[in-house]
matplotlib code that plots the C-alpha trace (Angstrom):
import matplotlib.pyplot as plt

x = [111.8, 108.8, 107.9, 110.6, 109.3, 112.3, 111.6, 110.8, 107.4, 106.0, 106.8, 105.1, 102.2, 102.2, 102.4, 99.5, 97.4, 98.4, 97.6, 94.2, 92.7, 92.2, 90.8, 88.0, 87.4, 87.3, 84.8, 82.5, 82.2, 81.8, 79.2, 77.6, 77.7, 76.2, 73.0, 72.9, 72.9, 70.0, 67.9, 68.4, 67.1, 63.9, 63.5, 63.6, 61.2, 58.6, 59.1, 58.0, 60.7, 62.5, 59.6, 59.2, 61.2, 64.1, 65.3, 69.0, 69.5, 67.5, 69.6, 72.9, 72.3, 72.0, 75.6, 76.8, 80.3, 79.2, 78.7, 82.2, 82.4, 79.1, 77.4, 76.4, 75.4, 73.5, 71.7, 70.9, 69.2, 67.0, 66.1, 65.3, 63.0, 61.5, 60.8, 59.3, 56.9, 56.0, 55.1, 52.0, 49.0, 46.9, 49.3, 48.1, 49.3, 51.8, 53.3, 53.3, 55.2, 58.0, 58.4, 58.8, 61.2, 63.0, 63.2, 64.6, 67.0, 68.2, 68.5, 70.8, 73.0, 72.9, 71.8, 72.5, 70.1, 67.2, 64.6, 63.6, 62.8, 60.4, 59.0, 58.2, 56.9, 54.0, 53.3, 53.2, 51.2, 48.6, 47.8, 45.7, 47.6, 51.0, 51.1, 53.1, 55.7, 55.5, 56.6, 59.3, 60.7, 60.6, 61.9, 65.2, 65.2, 65.0, 67.5, 69.9, 69.0, 68.1, 68.6, 65.9, 62.4, 60.7, 61.1, 59.1, 56.7, 55.6, 55.4, 53.0, 51.4, 51.1, 49.9, 47.2, 45.6, 46.6, 46.1, 43.6, 45.6, 45.8, 47.1, 50.4, 50.4, 50.4, 53.3, 55.6, 54.9, 55.7, 59.1, 59.3, 59.1, 62.1, 64.1, 66.4, 64.9, 61.3, 58.7, 57.4, 53.6, 54.5, 54.1, 50.2, 49.5, 50.7, 48.2, 45.1, 45.8, 46.2, 42.9, 40.8, 42.6, 39.4, 38.1, 38.3, 39.3, 42.8, 43.6, 43.0, 45.4, 48.2, 47.8, 47.5, 50.8, 52.6, 51.8, 53.5, 56.8, 56.5, 58.5, 58.5, 56.0, 54.9, 54.2, 52.7, 50.2, 49.2, 48.9, 46.6, 44.4, 44.2, 43.2, 40.4, 39.2, 39.3, 37.1, 34.6, 34.6, 34.2, 31.2, 29.6, 29.6, 28.2, 25.3, 24.6, 24.4, 22.1, 19.8, 19.8, 18.5, 16.1, 14.6, 14.5, 12.5, 10.2, 10.0, 10.7, 13.8, 14.2, 13.8, 17.0, 19.4, 18.3, 15.1, 18.0, 19.0, 15.2, 14.7, 17.5, 19.5, 22.4, 23.4, 24.1, 25.3, 29.0, 30.8, 32.2, 35.6, 36.2, 33.9, 30.9, 28.0, 26.7, 24.1, 21.3, 20.3, 16.6, 18.1, 19.6, 23.4, 25.2, 27.8, 29.9, 29.0, 33.1, 34.7, 33.3, 35.4, 35.3, 38.5, 38.9, 40.6, 37.2, 35.1, 33.9, 34.8]
y = [119.4, 118.9, 120.9, 123.6, 126.9, 128.6, 126.9, 129.6, 127.6, 127.4, 131.1, 132.1, 130.0, 131.4, 135.0, 134.8, 133.4, 136.4, 138.8, 136.8, 136.2, 139.9, 140.8, 138.1, 139.3, 143.1, 141.9, 139.9, 143.2, 145.4, 143.0, 142.9, 146.6, 147.1, 145.1, 146.5, 150.1, 149.0, 147.4, 150.4, 152.4, 150.5, 150.8, 154.5, 154.5, 152.0, 150.6, 147.1, 145.6, 143.6, 141.3, 137.7, 134.7, 134.4, 138.1, 139.1, 140.3, 137.6, 135.1, 136.8, 137.6, 133.7, 133.5, 137.0, 136.3, 136.4, 140.2, 141.0, 143.5, 145.3, 143.7, 146.6, 148.4, 145.8, 145.4, 149.0, 148.3, 146.0, 148.1, 150.7, 148.7, 147.5, 150.9, 151.8, 148.8, 149.2, 152.9, 152.6, 153.1, 150.4, 147.3, 144.6, 141.0, 141.1, 144.1, 142.0, 139.2, 141.4, 143.0, 139.5, 138.7, 142.5, 141.8, 138.5, 140.0, 142.5, 140.1, 137.6, 140.8, 142.4, 140.1, 142.5, 145.6, 145.3, 147.7, 145.4, 142.9, 144.9, 146.3, 143.5, 141.8, 144.4, 145.2, 141.4, 140.6, 143.0, 140.9, 138.1, 135.9, 136.8, 136.2, 133.3, 135.2, 137.8, 135.3, 134.2, 137.9, 137.8, 134.7, 135.5, 138.6, 136.9, 134.1, 137.4, 139.3, 136.7, 139.6, 141.9, 141.7, 143.3, 140.0, 137.9, 140.6, 141.3, 137.6, 137.4, 140.4, 138.4, 135.1, 137.3, 139.3, 137.6, 134.1, 134.3, 132.3, 133.9, 131.2, 131.1, 134.9, 135.2, 132.4, 134.9, 137.7, 135.6, 135.2, 139.0, 139.5, 137.3, 139.7, 142.3, 145.9, 144.4, 146.7, 145.9, 145.5, 142.3, 139.9, 140.9, 141.4, 137.8, 136.5, 138.6, 137.2, 133.8, 134.4, 136.7, 136.1, 137.1, 140.0, 143.4, 145.2, 142.7, 143.8, 147.5, 147.1, 145.5, 147.8, 151.0, 149.6, 148.8, 152.4, 154.1, 151.8, 152.3, 155.0, 154.4, 155.9, 153.0, 150.6, 153.2, 153.9, 150.2, 149.9, 153.1, 151.8, 148.1, 150.1, 151.8, 148.2, 146.7, 149.6, 148.6, 145.6, 146.2, 148.7, 146.1, 143.6, 145.8, 146.9, 143.5, 142.5, 145.1, 144.3, 141.0, 142.3, 144.4, 141.5, 139.6, 142.5, 143.2, 140.2, 141.8, 143.5, 147.3, 149.3, 151.3, 151.4, 154.7, 152.6, 150.7, 154.0, 155.1, 151.5, 152.5, 149.3, 151.6, 155.0, 156.0, 155.1, 155.1, 157.1, 155.3, 155.7, 156.2, 159.0, 156.5, 155.1, 152.0, 150.4, 147.9, 145.3, 143.7, 140.5, 142.2, 142.2, 145.4, 146.8, 149.9, 151.9, 152.2, 148.6, 146.1, 143.1, 142.2, 140.9, 137.4, 137.0, 137.8, 135.4, 132.5, 129.0]
z = [-1.1, 1.2, 3.9, 3.0, 3.4, 1.8, -1.8, -4.1, -5.3, -1.6, -1.2, -4.1, -3.4, 0.5, -1.0, -3.5, -0.8, 1.7, -1.1, -2.3, 1.1, 2.1, -1.4, -0.5, 2.7, 1.3, -1.6, 0.8, 2.9, 0.2, -1.0, 2.3, 2.7, -0.3, 0.4, 4.1, 2.4, 0.1, 2.8, 5.0, 2.2, 1.6, 5.3, 5.3, 2.6, 3.3, 7.1, 6.2, 3.6, 6.4, 7.0, 6.4, 8.2, 5.3, 5.5, 5.2, 8.1, 10.1, 8.5, 9.1, 12.6, 13.2, 12.5, 13.7, 12.7, 9.0, 9.6, 8.8, 11.4, 11.0, 14.1, 15.8, 12.5, 11.3, 15.0, 15.1, 11.5, 12.4, 15.6, 13.2, 11.3, 14.5, 15.9, 12.6, 12.6, 16.4, 15.3, 13.6, 15.3, 13.6, 13.1, 10.6, 11.8, 8.9, 11.2, 14.1, 12.3, 11.1, 14.7, 15.9, 13.3, 13.6, 17.7, 17.3, 14.8, 17.2, 20.1, 18.0, 17.0, 20.4, 23.4, 26.0, 24.8, 27.2, 25.6, 22.6, 24.6, 26.6, 23.6, 21.7, 24.9, 25.4, 21.7, 20.4, 23.4, 22.6, 19.5, 20.1, 17.8, 18.8, 22.3, 22.2, 20.0, 23.1, 25.5, 23.7, 23.3, 27.1, 27.6, 25.4, 27.5, 31.1, 30.0, 28.9, 31.8, 35.0, 37.6, 36.1, 37.7, 34.5, 32.6, 34.9, 35.4, 31.8, 31.3, 34.1, 32.7, 28.9, 30.4, 32.1, 29.8, 26.4, 27.2, 30.1, 32.5, 36.1, 37.8, 35.3, 35.7, 39.5, 39.1, 37.0, 39.3, 42.3, 40.6, 39.8, 43.6, 44.5, 42.2, 43.6, 43.5, 42.6, 43.7, 47.4, 46.4, 43.9, 46.5, 47.5, 43.9, 43.2, 45.8, 44.5, 41.2, 42.6, 44.2, 42.2, 38.9, 36.7, 38.6, 36.8, 39.9, 40.3, 36.5, 37.4, 40.6, 38.3, 35.4, 38.0, 39.0, 36.0, 34.7, 37.6, 36.8, 33.0, 31.3, 27.6, 25.9, 23.2, 26.2, 28.6, 25.5, 25.2, 29.1, 29.4, 26.6, 28.3, 31.7, 29.4, 28.4, 31.9, 32.9, 30.3, 31.4, 35.0, 34.2, 32.2, 34.8, 37.2, 34.9, 34.0, 37.6, 38.3, 35.1, 36.7, 40.3, 38.6, 36.7, 39.7, 41.7, 39.1, 37.2, 33.9, 32.0, 32.4, 29.3, 29.7, 32.0, 33.6, 35.1, 36.9, 38.8, 39.3, 40.9, 43.4, 42.3, 41.0, 42.0, 38.4, 34.8, 34.8, 32.4, 29.5, 29.4, 25.8, 25.4, 24.0, 26.4, 27.7, 25.8, 26.9, 24.6, 24.6, 26.0, 29.2, 28.3, 28.3, 25.9, 24.9, 21.5, 21.6, 22.7, 20.6, 22.2, 25.7, 27.2, 27.0, 30.5, 32.3, 30.4, 32.4, 31.8]

ax = plt.figure().add_subplot(projection="3d")
ax.plot(x, y, z, "-o")
ax.set_aspect("equal")
plt.show()
């Protein structure tokens, strides 16, 4: 009789379902576990097998319910891969791509984990081609931690240095200044960036404050490297200004930078922060023999 749960056939069918369903779940869990252990082994050996936008962990992280109870474990696995990729001293564009996917994966599994957002924001922002990826990671962090002033702060940093946009950088610093526990110097720094955004001294003030606040070794290393690049830019601007003054005074370009000092236009040649030296070109431009590219943020528009 339809709907009669006491019918022998109905009881047999229900019993079969109750027996088969756990077995299917167990099989799916075992399959996923085996695949995860395989991925973990590859990560341990190479550190780069999780790259690409379609890898298993990223796809599972988009629907965490499919993790079958492995959500925390998979998040830790993705984080392990991200740390290994970020630990490379000479990251390739592919490394930055992989790091971006891995950090998105970590965020999908564990959106409350703060460190990956900050690490990703700074390291991805250090790559000229991944500034927008850095902002995406930082924006994700800000949405999950709206009261944390560090997210708009690092967004401002990325917009300033990676995208060369001091106006948007200053706006982000203003937002950070309004959040609880933000440093008291932020409003003044935002004002300076609004009015003197393309000045190396303003950039150095920002970086020195960031170094004072930073505790993570990886992010600290990037900030200190950026300070060295800004010091080079500041010195080059001062030297080229002195070269122009020498030309206006004498009618010709100096043969060496030391002639500028002898002419009384500069107290001394600044020390190159990377252990190199500053070189004068025949056209009057100055360059460091250790830093080949000048920072985009200081280029005149």
